[in-house]
VEXDREN-2710 file (C-alpha; in Angstrom, 1 decimal):
% VEXDREN-2710
k/r/px/py/pz
1/MET/-14.6/-14.2/-12.4
2/THR/-13.6/-11.9/-9.6
3/THR/-15.9/-11.5/-6.8
4/THR/-16.3/-8.7/-4.2
5/THR/-15.0/-11.2/-1.6
6/ASP/-11.9/-11.8/-3.6
7/LEU/-11.3/-8.0/-4.1
8/ILE/-11.6/-7.2/-0.3
9/GLN/-9.3/-10.3/0.4
10/HIS/-6.8/-9.0/-2.3
11/THR/-6.8/-5.5/-0.6
12/GLU/-6.4/-6.8/3.0
13/GLN/-3.4/-9.1/1.9
14/ILE/-1.8/-5.9/0.2
15/ARG/-2.4/-3.5/3.3
16/ASN/-1.1/-6.1/5.6
17/LEU/2.2/-6.5/3.6
18/ASN/2.4/-2.7/3.2
19/ASP/1.8/-2.4/7.0
20/LYS/4.4/-5.1/7.9
21/PHE/6.9/-3.5/5.5
22/ARG/6.2/-0.1/7.0
23/LYS/6.8/-1.3/10.5
24/GLY/10.2/-2.6/9.6
25/ASP/10.4/-5.8/7.5
26/THR/12.8/-4.8/4.9
27/SER/12.9/-8.1/3.4
28/LEU/9.7/-7.0/1.4
29/GLY/11.5/-4.0/0.0
30/ARG/13.3/-0.8/0.2
31/ILE/13.1/2.6/1.6
32/VAL/14.5/5.6/-0.3
33/MET/14.3/9.2/0.6
34/THR/14.7/12.2/-1.8
35/ARG/17.4/14.7/-1.6
36/GLY/15.5/17.0/0.2
37/VAL/14.8/14.6/3.0
38/THR/18.2/13.4/3.2
39/ALA/19.3/17.2/3.5
40/PHE/16.9/17.7/6.3
41/LEU/18.3/14.9/8.5
42/ASP/21.0/16.5/10.4
43/SER/22.0/13.4/12.5
44/PRO/21.4/9.5/12.9
45/TRP/19.1/10.3/15.9
46/THR/16.7/12.5/13.7
47/ALA/16.8/9.6/11.0
48/GLN/15.8/7.1/13.7
49/GLU/13.2/9.6/15.0
50/LEU/12.0/9.8/11.4
51/MET/11.7/6.1/10.9
52/ASN/10.1/5.6/14.2
53/GLN/7.3/8.1/13.2
54/ILE/6.8/6.1/9.9
55/GLN/6.6/2.7/11.7
56/THR/4.1/4.0/14.3
57/PHE/1.8/5.8/11.9
58/ASP/-1.7/4.9/12.1
59/SER/-3.9/7.7/10.9
60/PHE/-5.2/6.0/7.8
61/ASP/-8.6/7.0/7.0
62/GLU/-10.9/7.5/3.8
63/ALA/-9.2/10.7/2.9
64/ASN/-5.7/9.5/2.8
65/ASP/-6.4/6.0/2.1
66/PRO/-9.4/5.7/-0.3
67/HIS/-8.4/2.1/-1.7
68/GLY/-7.6/0.8/2.0
69/GLU/-3.9/-0.4/0.9
70/HIS/-2.1/2.0/3.4
71/ASP/0.2/2.9/0.4
72/PHE/0.4/6.7/0.9
73/PHE/0.3/8.9/3.9
74/ALA/1.2/12.7/4.7
75/PHE/2.6/13.6/8.1
76/ASP/4.3/16.3/9.9
77/PHE/8.0/15.9/11.1
78/ARG/10.0/18.7/12.8
79/GLY/7.9/21.5/11.1
80/LYS/7.9/20.1/7.6
81/LYS/5.2/18.1/5.9
82/LEU/6.4/14.8/4.5
83/PHE/4.9/12.2/2.1
84/ALA/5.5/8.4/2.0
85/LYS/4.6/6.3/-0.8
86/ILE/4.9/2.7/-1.4
87/ASP/5.1/1.5/-4.8
88/TYR/5.0/-2.2/-6.1
89/TYR/7.9/-3.4/-8.4
90/ASP/8.9/-7.0/-9.7
91/THR/11.6/-8.8/-7.9
92/ASN/14.3/-7.3/-9.8
93/TYR/12.9/-3.6/-9.1
94/GLU/12.5/-3.1/-13.0
95/TYR/9.0/-3.2/-13.9
96/GLY/5.6/-3.1/-11.8
97/SER/4.5/-6.2/-10.0
98/PRO/2.3/-8.5/-11.4
99/ASN/0.5/-9.2/-8.1
100/PRO/1.2/-6.7/-5.2
101/ALA/-0.5/-9.3/-3.0
102/ASP/2.1/-11.8/-3.5
103/PRO/5.2/-11.2/-1.7
104/SER/7.0/-13.8/-3.9
105/GLN/6.3/-11.7/-7.1
106/THR/6.7/-8.3/-5.5
107/ARG/9.3/-6.0/-3.9
108/ARG/8.0/-2.7/-2.3
109/VAL/9.7/0.8/-2.5
110/LEU/8.6/3.2/0.2
111/THR/9.8/6.8/-1.0
112/LEU/9.8/9.6/1.5
113/MET/9.8/13.2/0.1
114/LEU/9.4/16.7/1.3
115/SER/5.8/17.8/0.2
116/GLU/7.2/20.4/-2.0
117/GLU/9.3/17.8/-3.8
118/TYR/6.1/16.1/-5.2
END
């Protein structure tokens, strides 16, 4: 039987892994961008600025993170509204992860998109 404490710990594990991944640990997954974001990036410096903003984002609250997993956020970048979404896959990136709290069973994919592409 799953207890409230178990659920809280599970969510904390997912959140911690998502934060670690978002802050630069690419051993946990991949980062992909839509065509709109790619077209918007006009130089390697712009791409680095975007990655810095993602890695330092810390404005999670009940409105944008209702499940406490830090798996979605919206932010402004150079006058555009962008979304960042983390999804959980199996280790072959084929199916959903059986347990997003277990890094041995999960690969994360952070997708960056312009809000109008959603």
